[in-house]
C-alpha positions as CSV (number, residue, x, y, z in Angstrom):
1,X,-13.1,1.4,22.6
2,X,-11.9,2.6,19.2
3,X,-14.0,3.0,16.5
4,X,-14.0,3.0,13.0
5,X,-16.4,4.4,10.9
6,X,-16.1,3.6,7.0
7,X,-17.8,5.6,4.1
8,X,-17.9,6.0,0.1
9,X,-19.4,2.7,-0.9
10,X,-22.1,2.5,-3.3
11,X,-23.2,1.3,-7.0
12,X,-20.9,1.9,-10.0
13,X,-20.8,0.4,-13.3
14,X,-18.0,-1.7,-14.2
15,X,-14.7,0.5,-15.1
16,X,-15.8,3.1,-12.8
17,X,-14.1,4.3,-9.6
18,X,-15.0,4.6,-5.8
19,X,-12.9,6.4,-3.0
20,X,-13.6,4.3,0.2
21,X,-12.7,6.4,3.3
22,X,-12.5,5.1,7.4
23,X,-11.9,7.3,10.1
24,X,-10.7,6.2,13.4
25,X,-10.6,7.3,17.0
26,X,-7.2,5.6,17.4
27,X,-4.7,8.4,16.4
28,X,-1.0,7.6,16.3
29,X,-0.4,6.2,13.1
30,X,-0.9,2.6,13.6
31,X,-0.9,0.4,10.9
32,X,-4.3,-0.2,9.0
33,X,-6.1,-2.3,6.4
34,X,-8.9,-2.7,4.4
35,X,-10.3,-6.3,3.8
36,X,-13.6,-7.2,1.7
37,X,-16.1,-10.0,2.1
38,X,-18.4,-11.1,-0.7
39,X,-21.4,-13.2,0.2
40,X,-20.3,-16.9,0.4
41,X,-16.8,-16.1,0.4
42,X,-14.5,-15.5,3.4
43,X,-12.9,-11.8,4.0
44,X,-9.9,-11.6,2.3
45,X,-7.3,-8.5,2.4
46,X,-7.1,-5.7,0.1
47,X,-4.4,-3.4,1.1
48,X,-2.6,-2.5,4.2
49,X,-0.4,0.1,5.3
50,X,2.0,0.4,8.0
51,X,2.8,3.4,10.6
52,X,5.3,4.5,8.0
53,X,3.1,4.8,5.0
54,X,4.4,1.4,3.5
55,X,1.7,-0.2,1.7
56,X,1.1,-3.8,0.6
57,X,-1.5,-5.4,-1.7
58,X,-1.9,-9.0,-1.4
59,X,-4.2,-9.7,-4.3
60,X,-2.8,-9.4,-7.8
61,X,-6.2,-8.8,-9.2
62,X,-6.2,-5.5,-7.3
63,X,-2.7,-4.1,-7.0
64,X,-2.8,-2.2,-10.3
65,X,-6.3,-0.7,-9.6
66,X,-6.5,0.1,-6.0
67,X,-4.3,2.5,-3.8
68,X,-4.5,2.6,-0.1
69,X,-3.2,5.9,1.5
70,X,-3.8,7.6,4.9
71,X,-3.9,11.5,6.2
72,X,-2.8,10.8,9.6
73,X,-3.6,14.4,10.8
74,X,-7.1,13.6,9.9
75,X,-7.0,10.0,11.3
76,X,-8.6,8.8,7.7
77,X,-7.7,5.6,5.8
78,X,-8.6,5.7,2.0
79,X,-8.9,3.2,-0.4
80,X,-9.1,4.6,-4.1
81,X,-10.2,2.0,-6.2
82,X,-10.5,2.2,-10.4
83,X,-11.2,-0.2,-13.3
84,X,-14.0,-1.5,-10.8
85,X,-15.0,-5.2,-11.9
86,X,-18.1,-7.1,-10.8
87,X,-15.8,-9.4,-9.0
88,X,-14.8,-6.1,-6.7
89,X,-18.7,-6.6,-5.3
90,X,-18.3,-7.1,-1.7
91,X,-18.9,-5.6,1.8
92,X,-15.6,-3.5,2.4
93,X,-14.1,-3.2,6.1
94,X,-11.1,-1.0,7.6
95,X,-9.5,-2.4,10.6
96,X,-6.5,-0.8,13.0
97,X,-3.9,-2.4,14.3
98,X,-2.1,-2.1,17.8
99,X,1.1,-1.6,16.4
100,X,3.0,0.8,13.9
101,X,5.9,-1.3,12.3
102,X,4.9,-5.0,10.9
103,X,6.1,-7.3,8.3
104,X,4.3,-6.1,5.8
105,X,2.8,-9.4,4.8
106,X,1.7,-10.1,8.3
107,X,-1.0,-7.1,7.9
108,X,-2.6,-9.4,5.4
109,X,-4.1,-11.2,8.4
110,X,-7.3,-10.5,10.0
111,X,-6.0,-11.6,13.2
112,X,-3.2,-8.6,13.5
113,X,-6.1,-6.0,13.8
114,X,-7.9,-5.4,16.8
115,X,-10.7,-3.1,15.9
116,X,-13.1,-3.3,12.7
117,X,-15.6,-1.1,11.1
118,X,-18.9,-1.8,10.3
119,X,-18.4,-2.0,6.6
120,X,-19.3,-0.1,3.5
121,X,-21.1,-2.1,0.5
122,X,-19.8,-1.6,-3.0
123,X,-21.7,-3.2,-5.6
124,X,-20.4,-3.2,-9.3
125,X,-22.5,-3.6,-12.2
126,X,-21.3,-5.2,-15.2
């Protein structure tokens, strides 16, 4: 069983920043991603990173504000979020796949991931 634990969520004012972290027990540089789900909406991909460190952001609204990165030595995934908006309010999940190399757009699909964390809440007040 692979475990993922997210941290770093919280309440922040619009325009502020947060950095989410996700530590996984699956070592070895597997592709990973961040997703979010707001109440009443479907889970959506926010960002993903391959085993080589290539990144992709499927949503234009976050592309210039969020940065995904990883520290493979620490088996930790990060999501740096800046200029936060009220519409970024959601439960944020990290996930790890079973492979290292993918067509990057395939990492926008939740089905590519084997294991998920429990989520960390991000609330942005306007």
